[in-house]
N, C-alpha and C positions, 0 to 999 in steps of 0.2 A: 557209509550208508548201504544197507542191504538192498539189492535190487529185487524187483518183483518177478515172480515166476510167471510163466505163460498162463497158467490157470488163474492166478490172481489178476493179471492184466485183463484177461477175458471177462472176469467177473466185474471188474471196475468199468470196463467198456460198456457192459450191459446196463450197469447202474447209471452211467453218464448219458446214455442215449437220449432219454427224455428231457435232460437239462437244457436250459437256454444259456448262451454265453453271458457271463456277468461282467466281463471286462473286454475292452477293445484296445488293440495296439494300433496306433495311427501313424501319422507321418514322422513323428519324433522317434519312433522305434521303441525299444525296451530301455526305459530310463530307470534310474534308481527309485523314482517316485512310483512308477508302475509296479516295480518289483516289491516295494514296500507295501503298497496297497494290496497286492495279491497275497503277500505273506500274512498281512492282517486278516484278510478274508479266510485264509486257511486256518486261522485260529478258531473260527466258528463253524466252518464247513471243512469236511475232509476232501471233498471232490468238487471240482468246478471246471467250467469251460471258459476259454479265452478265444476271442475272434481276432484274427489279424486282417486288418483292412487292406484293400487294394493299394492304397496310397502309402503303405508302410515301406520303409527302406529295406526291410529284411523279409525273408520268406517265413512261413510258419515254422519250419524246422529250425531255422536259425534263431527265431524268437524263442522257441522252446528250449534250445540249448543255452541261450543267454539267461533265461529265467532259471533254469536248473542250476546254473553257476552262481546266481545271485540269491536265490531263496533256499535257505538251509533245510535239509531233510525232505525235499520235495521230489516227487517222481513224475516224469512225463509219461503218462499212460499211453497216449495216442496222439498222433498228428494226422489229421485227415482233411485234405483240402486246405482251408485257411483256419481251421479250428483246432485248438490244442486242448487236451484233457489233462488236468493236473490233479495229483493226489498227494496228500501229506497226512500221515496218521496222527490223530490227536493224542498227545502224550498222556492224558489222564483218563479219558473216556472215549475209546474208539467206538464210533457209531457204525462203521462198516466192518463187518466180519469177513475177513478174507479167507478163502478156502485153503 
């Protein structure tokens, strides 16, 4: 998997800024069910946010690393506070044009 350049990452951060988190990681942490749901969501959206709740057993960075290991071809764009921004290019019709 090719990593994102700094310019691409900055572009994705700007696109993700107005988005609301679609998923929450709670006290069970990153489970296979959560990873599967996020992978399914990335089939229709290329960019999404995930919120890690205070009661979660992992930090946002740890959750992002676990998700990156479980969801194929996904990039962690940013981890800021308890929010994770995730990106996966759509294989057929990319909606987001990266610089």
